[in-house]
C-alpha positions in Angstrom: 0.0 0.0 0.0 1.3 3.5 -0.9 2.0 5.8 2.0 -0.5 8.4 3.1 -1.2 11.1 0.5 -0.9 14.7 1.7 -3.9 15.8 -0.4 -6.6 14.8 -2.8 -7.6 16.5 -6.1 -10.1 19.3 -5.5 -9.0 20.4 -2.1 -7.6 23.9 -1.4 -3.9 24.4 -1.1 -4.4 25.7 2.4 -5.7 22.2 3.3 -2.7 20.2 2.0 -1.0 18.4 4.8 2.5 19.6 5.4 5.4 19.2 4.8 4.5 18.6 1.1 6.3 18.9 -2.2 4.1 21.0 -4.5 4.3 21.9 -8.2 2.7 25.0 -9.4 1.3 23.8 -12.7 1.1 27.0 -14.6 4.9 27.7 -14.1 5.7 24.0 -14.7 3.9 23.9 -18.0 5.4 27.2 -19.0 8.9 25.8 -18.4 8.1 22.8 -20.6 6.9 25.1 -23.4 9.9 27.3 -23.0 12.3 24.4 -23.5 10.2 23.1 -26.4 10.5 26.5 -28.1 14.2 26.8 -27.3 15.0 23.5 -29.1 12.6 24.1 -32.1 14.5 24.2 -35.3 17.7 22.8 -33.9 19.3 19.4 -34.3 18.7 18.6 -30.6 15.7 17.2 -28.9 15.0 17.0 -25.1 15.7 13.8 -23.2 14.5 15.0 -19.8 16.6 13.7 -16.9 14.3 11.7 -14.7 16.9 11.7 -11.9 15.6 15.2 -11.2 12.1 14.1 -10.4 11.9 10.2 -10.4 8.2 10.6 -11.4 6.7 8.9 -14.5 3.8 11.3 -14.6 6.3 14.2 -15.0 8.2 12.2 -17.6 5.1 11.7 -19.7 4.3 15.4 -19.5 7.8 16.2 -20.8 7.3 13.7 -23.7 4.0 15.3 -24.5 6.0 18.6 -24.8 8.4 17.1 -27.3 10.9 15.1 -25.4 12.2 12.0 -27.2 12.3 10.1 -23.9 14.1 10.3 -20.5 17.5 9.6 -18.9 17.8 7.7 -15.7 20.8 7.0 -13.4 19.6 3.7 -11.9 17.9 0.6 -13.2 15.2 1.0 -10.6 14.4 4.4 -12.0 14.3 3.0 -15.5 11.9 0.3 -14.4 9.6 2.9 -12.8 9.6 4.9 -15.9 8.8 2.0 -18.2 6.1 0.7 -15.8 4.6 4.3 -15.9 4.4 4.2 -19.7 7.7 5.7 -20.8 9.0 3.7 -23.7 12.4 5.3 -24.4 15.0 5.3 -21.6 18.7 6.0 -21.6 20.5 4.9 -18.4 23.3 7.6 -18.2 25.5 5.5 -16.0 27.7 2.4 -15.9 25.7 -0.7 -15.0 28.0 -3.6 -14.2 26.2 -6.0 -11.9 24.8 -9.0 -13.8 21.5 -9.0 -11.9 21.0 -5.3 -12.6 21.8 -5.8 -16.2 19.3 -8.7 -16.4 16.6 -6.4 -15.2 17.6 -3.7 -17.6 17.7 -6.0 -20.6 14.3 -7.3 -19.6 12.9 -3.8 -20.0 14.2 -3.7 -23.5 11.7 -6.3 -24.6 9.0 -3.7 -24.5 10.9 -0.4 -24.6 13.9 1.3 -26.2 16.7 1.0 -23.7 20.3 2.1 -23.9 23.2 2.3 -21.4 26.7 3.7 -21.1 30.1 2.1 -21.1 33.5 3.5 -20.2 35.5 0.3 -19.6 36.5 -2.5 -21.9 36.2 -5.0 -19.0 32.4 -4.3 -18.9 31.8 -5.1 -22.6 31.6 -8.9 -22.2 29.3 -8.5 -19.2 27.0 -6.3 -21.2 27.1 -8.8 -24.1 26.2 -11.8 -21.9 23.2 -9.9 -20.4 22.0 -8.9 -23.9 22.4 -12.4 -25.3 20.7 -14.0 -22.3 17.7 -11.7 -22.9 17.8 -12.3 -26.7 18.0 -8.6 -27.4 20.4 -6.1 -29.0 21.4 -3.5 -26.4 22.3 0.0 -27.5 25.5 1.1 -25.8 26.9 4.7 -25.8 30.6 5.4 -24.9 30.9 8.1 -22.2 33.6 10.7 -22.8 35.5 12.2 -19.9 34.7 15.8 -20.8 36.6 17.6 -18.1 34.4 17.0 -15.1 36.8 14.3 -13.7 33.9 11.9 -13.4 33.2 8.7 -15.4 34.2 8.4 -19.0 37.2 7.5 -21.2 39.5 10.0 -22.6 38.4 11.6 -26.0 39.7 10.5 -29.3 41.4 7.2 -29.9 40.4 5.7 -26.5 36.7 6.3 -27.4 37.2 4.7 -30.8 39.0 1.7 -29.4 36.1 1.0 -26.9 33.5 1.6 -29.5 35.1 -1.0 -31.8 35.0 -3.6 -28.9 31.4 -2.9 -28.2 30.3 -3.1 -31.8 32.1 -6.4 -32.3 30.3 -8.1 -29.4 27.2 -10.2 -30.0 24.1 -8.6 -28.6 25.6 -5.1 -28.5 25.4 -2.1 -30.8 27.6 0.9 -30.5 25.0 3.7 -30.7 26.7 7.0 -29.9 28.4 9.2 -27.4 27.5 10.5 -23.9 29.2 13.9 -23.3 27.6 15.6 -20.3 29.5 18.2 -18.3 27.7 18.3 -15.0 30.0 20.5 -13.1 29.6 23.3 -15.8 25.9 23.7 -15.1 26.2 25.8 -12.0 29.2 28.0 -12.9 28.1 31.5 -11.9 28.6 33.3 -15.2 27.4 32.4 -18.7 30.9 32.9 -20.0 32.3 30.4 -17.5 29.7 27.8 -18.6 30.3 28.6 -22.3 34.1 28.1 -22.0 33.6 24.7 -20.2 31.2 23.5 -22.9 33.4 24.7 -25.8 36.2 22.6 -24.3 33.7 19.7 -24.2 32.7 20.3 -27.8 36.4 19.9 -28.9 36.5 16.5 -27.1 33.4 15.4 -28.9 34.8 16.5 -32.3 38.1 14.7 -31.6 36.2 11.5 -30.7 33.9 11.7 -33.7 37.0 12.1 -36.0 38.5 9.0 -34.4 35.3 7.1 -34.9 34.9 8.2 -38.5 38.4 6.8 -39.2 37.2 3.3 -38.3 33.8 3.6 -39.8 31.9 3.9 -36.5 30.8 7.5 -36.4 27.3 7.9 -35.1 24.9 10.8 -35.0 23.7 10.2 -31.5 25.5 12.7 -29.1 23.7 13.3 -25.8 24.5 15.5 -22.9 23.9 19.2 -21.9 22.0 20.5 -18.9 19.8 23.3 -17.7 22.7 25.8 -17.2 24.5 25.2 -20.5 22.1 23.7 -23.1 22.1 26.7 -25.5 25.8 26.1 -26.3 25.3 22.4 -27.0 22.1 23.1 -28.9 23.9 25.5 -31.2 26.9 23.4 -31.8 25.3 21.2 -34.4 26.9 18.2 -32.7 24.4 17.3 -30.0 21.2 15.5 -30.9 19.9 15.5 -27.3 19.7 17.8 -24.3 19.6 16.1 -20.9 18.2 19.0 -18.9 16.3 18.1 -15.7 16.1 21.0 -13.4 14.7 23.3 -16.1 11.1 22.1 -15.4 11.3 23.1 -11.7 14.4 25.2 -10.9 15.8 25.6 -7.4 17.6 28.0 -5.1 21.0 27.0 -6.4 20.1 27.6 -10.0 18.7 31.0 -9.0 22.4 32.0 -8.2 23.6 31.6 -11.8 23.7 34.5 -14.3 22.4 34.7 -17.9 24.1 36.2 -20.9 23.1 39.7 -19.8 24.9 39.3 -16.4 21.6 39.3 -14.6 20.0 36.4 -12.7 19.1 33.4 -15.0 15.4 33.9 -15.8 14.9 31.5 -18.7 12.8 29.2 -16.5 10.5 29.9 -13.5 10.5 28.3 -10.1 7.7 25.8 -10.1 8.7 23.4 -7.3 8.1 24.3 -3.7 8.0 22.9 -0.2 4.7 23.7 1.4 5.2 24.0 5.2 3.6 25.1 8.4 4.8 27.4 11.1 4.7 25.3 14.3 6.5 27.5 16.7 7.1 31.2 17.3 9.1 31.1 20.5 10.4 34.6 20.4 10.3 37.8 18.3 12.2 37.5 15.0 12.1 33.7 14.8 9.8 31.0 13.6 10.1 27.3 13.1 8.7 25.2 10.2 7.7 21.5 10.2 10.3 20.4 7.6 14.0 19.6 8.0 16.7 17.4 6.6 14.2 14.5 6.1 12.1 16.6 3.7 14.7 18.9 2.2 18.3 18.2 0.9 20.7 21.0 1.7 23.7 19.6 -0.2 23.5 22.7 -2.4 22.6 25.0 0.4 19.5 26.0 2.4 16.1 26.5 0.9 15.0 30.1 0.4 11.6 31.6 1.3 9.2 32.5 -1.5 6.8 35.4 -1.4 7.7 36.8 2.1 9.9 39.9 2.1 12.4 40.1 4.9 12.2 36.4 5.9 15.1 34.0 5.4 16.0 30.5 6.3 18.5 30.6 9.2 19.2 26.9 9.8 17.8 23.4 9.4 17.8 20.3 11.6 16.3 16.8 11.2 12.6 18.0 11.5 12.7 21.8 11.7 13.7 24.8 9.6 14.5 28.0 11.4 13.4 31.3 10.0 14.8 34.7 10.7 12.5 37.6 10.4 13.9 41.0 9.6 12.6 44.2 11.4 10.3 45.0 8.5 9.0 41.5 7.9 5.4 40.7 8.5 5.0 38.7 11.7 4.3 35.0 11.5 2.0 33.0 13.7 1.7 29.3 14.4 -0.4 27.7 11.7 0.7 30.1 9.0 1.8 28.4 5.7 5.2 29.2 4.2 6.5 28.2 0.7 10.2 27.3 0.4 12.2 27.0 -2.8 14.4 23.9 -2.4 18.2 24.3 -2.5 18.5 21.3 -4.9 15.7 19.8 -6.8 17.0 16.2 -7.4 17.7 14.9 -3.8 14.7 16.8 -2.4 12.3 15.0 -4.8 13.9 11.8 -3.6 12.8 12.4 0.0 9.1 12.5 -0.9 6.5 9.9 -1.9 4.1 12.3 -3.6 4.2 15.6 -5.4 1.0 17.7 -5.1 0.0 19.5 -8.4 -1.5 22.9 -7.7 -3.2 25.3 -10.1 -4.0 28.6 -8.5 -5.2 27.7 -5.0 -6.6 24.3 -5.8 -5.0 20.8 -5.9 -5.4 19.5 -9.5 -3.7 16.1 -9.0 -1.3 14.1 -6.8 1.5 12.2 -8.5 3.4 9.3 -7.1 7.2 9.7 -7.1 7.4 6.2 -8.3 11.2 6.0 -8.8 12.2 7.4 -5.5 14.8 5.8 -3.2 18.6 5.2 -3.3 18.2 3.2 -6.6 19.5 -0.2 -7.4 
């Protein structure tokens, strides 16, 4: 049985149990439309990153708005997406455990499934899993683009690994993964552009090496919310793996656009709906959410719609607010909207997301891929 739902369709926002994760649907739908328009006429299509939300209902909305499919980081996320009706999934991670690969290959019987590889030792493991499932598994080589994470060095190492993959029964070398995650939150647009231009050179070097052995592929996937215009305009990328764009968070609010002003391409649509449960002294108030409902790996949440009120700390079950001299006083029972510091791990702490239009709950969606992943 699913856990208790914080709301039901038709109730007022004021009656939603707190703490709850809420999506303001007008802003959410505008963000989807903004991305669709931003990619129109380019070589790139959206492959929304489901690690941001882990919710198949959201993934389906993204696909309705033009996405080719989704990315996932875990097999369990991919399984949740497929069970929810998503039929095109790229696992943007290295999957090496035979049992995980068996589950992943089973999904490929009904859906388009692809996975990454950055190690020759993994190739025969991938091949056995595909052969056992009687499928052909699409495999992309991940390039180390400068983020010092997974991936093989660009150029000849990419071509060498691609040749091994394509020669194995049950496998098809399908393209390149070139995602520069650490570039997404660089403060200025120029910093992000320089990082991605370096990434583009690594992609070009790798495609030349692949072409020399007859294995060049069109499929190049990567890019994120903070950098996607550069990848989109490169002519190299066929997919944009943005995730946070649909929601935004307090950390993304710190980055700057091309004009040097705060990045305003997308709107905040995801919030934590909370209740003031204690006002023990002037200038302070405490909310009913803490670490167990909000991840602060990228910093504390920020307060929406209340001037002069800021988050001053967070513990397991409480968030401490500091009220400035000119702030409107808060009382127990008052509701406060917070903008999460980081979308992805905050979604992962909740079972449901409440969809709100205006002041009314429109729907309640299960976060069906939540958990540590396996």
